[in-house]
Structures are given as structure tokens and as C-alpha cells.
N, C-alpha and C positions, 0 to 999 in steps of 0.2 A: 511143877504143876502136873504131876502124874496122877492126880486125883480123878481124871476122866476115864480111868480104866487102863487095861493093857493095850499096847500098841502092836499091831501086826507087823510082820516082816515087810510086806509090800508098802505099808504106810511109812515105815522107816526108810525104805529105799527112795520113795518119792520125796520124803522129807529131806533127804540128802541131795537129790538131783536139783531141786529148786535153788539151792545155794550156789550152784554152778553159774547161774545168771549174775549173782552178786560178785562172784570172783571175776567173771568177765568184765564187769563194770570197774573193777579195781585196776585192771591192766593199764588204763589210761595214765594212772599215777605212778606206775612202776618203772617208767623209762629210765630214770636216773639210777635207781637201785639195781635194776636188772643189768644195766651196763657195767656197773662196778662189781656186782656179785651175780654172775649168770646162774649160780646154783639155785637162786630163788625162782628161776623158771620152772623148776620141778613143782612148786606149789601152785603154779598157774595152769597146770595140766588139765584140771577139771573144766577150764574155760574153753578148751578145744572143741568139744561137741556143740557148745553154744555158738561159737564163732562159725562153725560149719552150718548150723541151722540158720543163723542170721544171714549168712551168705546165700543159702538156698532160698530163703524167704525174700531177700532183696532181689534176687534174680527173677523170682516169680512176680514180684510187685512191679518190676520194670522201673519207670521213672520215680515211682514212690518208694523205691528200695531203701532210701535213707530213713524211712519210718519203720523199718523192720523191728527194731527194739521196742518202739512204742506199740506196735501191733502185738508183740508178744506180751507186753505189759497188760494191755487191754484184755487179751485172751486169758491170761492167768488170773487177772482180777475178776473178770466176769464169769469164766467157766469154773474156776476153782474156789476162789475166796468167797464168792457170793452163793455158791452151790451148797446148800445145807445137806444134800445127800452124800457129800464127800465128808470123810471123817474130820473131826475137829483138829486133830494133830496135823494133817496135811494142810488144811486151810490156814492154821496158825503159822506153820513154817513158810508157806507160800507168801503170806502177808508180811512176815518178818523179812523175808528175802527181798520183797518189793520195797519195803521201807529202807533196808540197807542200800539198795540201788538208788532210791530217791535221795538219800543222804549223800551218796557219792556224786550224784548228778548236781545237787546243790553246791557241793564243794567245788566241783568242776566249773560251774558258772561263776562262783566267787573268784576262783583262781583266774579264769580267763578274762573276766570283765572288770575286776576290781584290783586284785593284787598284782598281776603281771603288767597291766598298763601303768600302774603306779611305781612298781619296783623294777621293772624290766624282766626280760626272759631268762636271764641267767642270774646266778648268785646263790650263795649258800642258803639263804632263807627260803627261796623258792624250792630248791632241791630238797631241803630238809622237810618242808611242808608237804611236798609231793610224796616223799618217802614215808612220812608219818601217816598220811591218808592211805597209802598203799598197804602198809603193814596193818593199820587199823581195820581196813576192809577185809584183808586176808584173815586176821585173827578172829574177827566177828563171824565170818563165814565158816571157818574151820571149827571154831568153838560150837557153832550151831549144828554143823554136820556131825561132830562127835556126839553131841547130845541127842541128835536124831538117831544115830546108830544105837545108842543106849536106850532109846525109847522115852527119853525125857524131853520136856519143853525147855528150850534154851532161854535163859533169862539174861537179856541185855538191857541195862537200864534205859528207860524212856522208849526205846524201840519196841521192846516186848510189851510194855504197857499199851502203846499205841496199836500194836498188832492185835493184842487180846481185845481191846475195846472195839475194833472193827469187825470182829468175827463172832461176837456173842451170839 
């Protein structure tokens, strides 16, 4: 979808940064894989600034600190996605990152409240499912980051369609 014109360097950089939030959200699912293969921790490095900013925001919010990620979601959605003064490329990538994070949150809810109570906390199935979600989140985020560096719109089935429909 490069038909909207050329993409500036600052737009590309911001397009990369927003996917750090999605990488942060994948860390929950990486526990089993990161224990067995610590080298995967290298791919989680972009989540470090997000973790620090969430910690700072949580300390500023005090007792409401557990809502830091929700506050960042609201800020990104209201200030970036809905702001038509910001370039389409940035708004698209921000919305796509938010949708990846929402997908990961839904997977987390299903795991915590449906699969784990049914199958138990351990087991090959649960570890495999966690690892697949972790790798899927990393692949989607890094694919989108690479496309942002190149100035292209990342096309992820269903997620890209939903992101594009929200920012027309």
C-alpha cells in the first residue's frame, strides 16, 4: 500500500517504535521458550524502553499503576490514530500495533481462563501454545518493523484490514 506517497524518515522511525509495544505484550508468552533458548532474549530488546515507560507511568499513577498499559493504549488511540493531522503511515502502523496487542491480550485471556483451568499449568500443549503465540507476536511485530523501515505498509491478513478500516 505505498500508493499514499513517499514516507519520510521520521514517519518510518515512529512506525518502528509503536511495534515495541506489541513486542512487550508478547513477553508474557515467552517464558517457556526463553528458558530453553535464552538467545531469543535478543529479539525482546525493543520491549525494554516500553517496560521502563510503563514502570514510570505506574509509579506516577500510584494505586492505579496497574492500568499503565491501558492508559498508553488510550493515549495512542486518541492522540495518534484519531488525529488526522498525523500522517496516514504513522496512524496505520499505530493501529496495527494496537490490534496485535489486543490479539495477544485475547490469547492471554483464553489461556488463563479457559485452557489452563481445563488442562493444567504444565504440559507440552500449554508450553507449545505459549511458544507459538510468542513467536507469532514477534514475527508479526518484526515483519511490520522491517516494512516500516522500507517505507511500506505491512500487510498482515485480517489485522491490516481492520487497521486500515479504522483510519480511513
